[in-house]
C-alpha positions as a Python dict, from the first residue, in 0.01 Angstrom:
ca = {
    (1, 'X'): (0, 0, 0),
    (2, 'X'): (-48, -104, 359),
    (3, 'X'): (222, -68, 623),
    (4, 'X'): (199, -306, 918),
    (5, 'X'): (211, -76, 1220),
    (6, 'X'): (487, -184, 1461),
    (7, 'X'): (512, -515, 1271),
    (8, 'X'): (154, -614, 1356),
    (9, 'X'): (-19, -722, 1034),
    (10, 'X'): (-362, -674, 1196),
    (11, 'X'): (-289, -305, 1265),
    (12, 'X'): (-214, -188, 910),
    (13, 'X'): (-210, 172, 793),
    (14, 'X'): (-277, 270, 433),
    (15, 'X'): (22, 474, 315),
    (16, 'X'): (-35, 488, -59),
    (17, 'X'): (-169, 315, -366),
    (18, 'X'): (-54, 209, -708),
    (19, 'X'): (-184, 430, -989),
    (20, 'X'): (-207, 367, -1360),
    (21, 'X'): (-388, 557, -1635),
    (22, 'X'): (-406, 230, -1831),
    (23, 'X'): (-555, 17, -1551),
    (24, 'X'): (-779, 257, -1364),
    (25, 'X'): (-972, 117, -1068),
    (26, 'X'): (-1351, 78, -1085),
    (27, 'X'): (-1542, 385, -971),
    (28, 'X'): (-1688, 274, -636),
    (29, 'X'): (-1907, 523, -454),
    (30, 'X'): (-1760, 687, -143),
    (31, 'X'): (-1801, 452, 153),
    (32, 'X'): (-1832, 136, -57),
    (33, 'X'): (-1579, -146, -73),
    (34, 'X'): (-1535, -332, -402),
    (35, 'X'): (-1314, -633, -464),
    (36, 'X'): (-1300, -683, -842),
    (37, 'X'): (-1113, -961, -1023),
    (38, 'X'): (-974, -934, -1377),
    (39, 'X'): (-1234, -1199, -1482),
    (40, 'X'): (-1516, -957, -1395),
    (41, 'X'): (-1619, -1143, -1078),
    (42, 'X'): (-1666, -912, -782),
    (43, 'X'): (-1781, -872, -424),
    (44, 'X'): (-1923, -532, -343),
    (45, 'X'): (-2021, -396, -1),
    (46, 'X'): (-2269, -125, -96),
    (47, 'X'): (-2375, 181, 103),
    (48, 'X'): (-2730, 41, 111),
    (49, 'X'): (-2607, -251, 326),
    (50, 'X'): (-2640, -495, 37),
    (51, 'X'): (-2354, -737, -32),
    (52, 'X'): (-2345, -795, -407),
    (53, 'X'): (-2157, -1091, -558),
    (54, 'X'): (-2113, -1109, -934),
    (55, 'X'): (-1982, -1422, -1106),
    (56, 'X'): (-1990, -1789, -1017),
    (57, 'X'): (-2008, -1837, -639),
    (58, 'X'): (-1923, -2162, -462),
    (59, 'X'): (-2010, -2214, -96),
    (60, 'X'): (-1882, -2519, 90),
    (61, 'X'): (-2073, -2599, 407),
    (62, 'X'): (-2415, -2523, 544),
    (63, 'X'): (-2602, -2212, 433),
    (64, 'X'): (-2856, -2069, 677),
    (65, 'X'): (-3101, -1806, 557),
    (66, 'X'): (-3327, -1619, 798),
    (67, 'X'): (-3531, -1443, 532),
    (68, 'X'): (-3671, -1491, 185),
    (69, 'X'): (-3473, -1643, -100),
    (70, 'X'): (-3551, -1473, -431),
    (71, 'X'): (-3427, -1651, -743),
    (72, 'X'): (-3427, -1506, -1094),
    (73, 'X'): (-3308, -1833, -1250),
    (74, 'X'): (-3380, -2198, -1176),
    (75, 'X'): (-3325, -2390, -850),
    (76, 'X'): (-3179, -2739, -884),
    (77, 'X'): (-3017, -3022, -693),
    (78, 'X'): (-2849, -3345, -800),
    (79, 'X'): (-3183, -3491, -918),
    (80, 'X'): (-3377, -3221, -1104),
    (81, 'X'): (-3489, -2861, -1101),
    (82, 'X'): (-3774, -2712, -900),
    (83, 'X'): (-3944, -2631, -1232),
    (84, 'X'): (-3931, -3003, -1325),
    (85, 'X'): (-4089, -3096, -991),
    (86, 'X'): (-4360, -2832, -1027),
    (87, 'X'): (-4438, -2946, -1383),
    (88, 'X'): (-4473, -3308, -1268),
    (89, 'X'): (-4691, -3212, -970),
    (90, 'X'): (-4916, -2984, -1176),
    (91, 'X'): (-5008, -3268, -1412),
    (92, 'X'): (-5042, -3561, -1169),
    (93, 'X'): (-5373, -3739, -1101),
    (94, 'X'): (-5488, -4017, -866),
    (95, 'X'): (-5737, -4300, -889),
    (96, 'X'): (-6020, -4224, -645),
    (97, 'X'): (-6202, -4475, -423),
    (98, 'X'): (-6471, -4537, -691),
    (99, 'X'): (-6222, -4620, -966),
    (100, 'X'): (-6238, -4280, -1129),
    (101, 'X'): (-5947, -4044, -1183),
    (102, 'X'): (-5907, -3717, -993),
    (103, 'X'): (-5860, -3394, -1180),
    (104, 'X'): (-5533, -3209, -1213),
    (105, 'X'): (-5459, -2994, -902),
    (106, 'X'): (-5575, -2632, -909),
    (107, 'X'): (-5288, -2381, -904),
    (108, 'X'): (-5286, -2178, -581),
    (109, 'X'): (-5058, -1898, -465),
}
């Protein structure tokens, strides 16, 4: 429970908490902050500095990333997935200036 100090909601003081043996809270490590929903979705501020979000996440607006984006699943937009685009690119060929057909592109890292 949080008590608003001198009526100021931005200056709250923790004065207690609800406790239940039936609905025990998740065991967050000391110093971490976990917000866990009954559905299993959660936001966790970990001691390592990582912000972990579990569950479906919806972001409205522009997302700016100043680092790498690592994806374990597929990346898609309203047209197709990145895997679809890569598959199409990897098999495309062109007619060369002598009427022949170019070979399939060579995969490069």
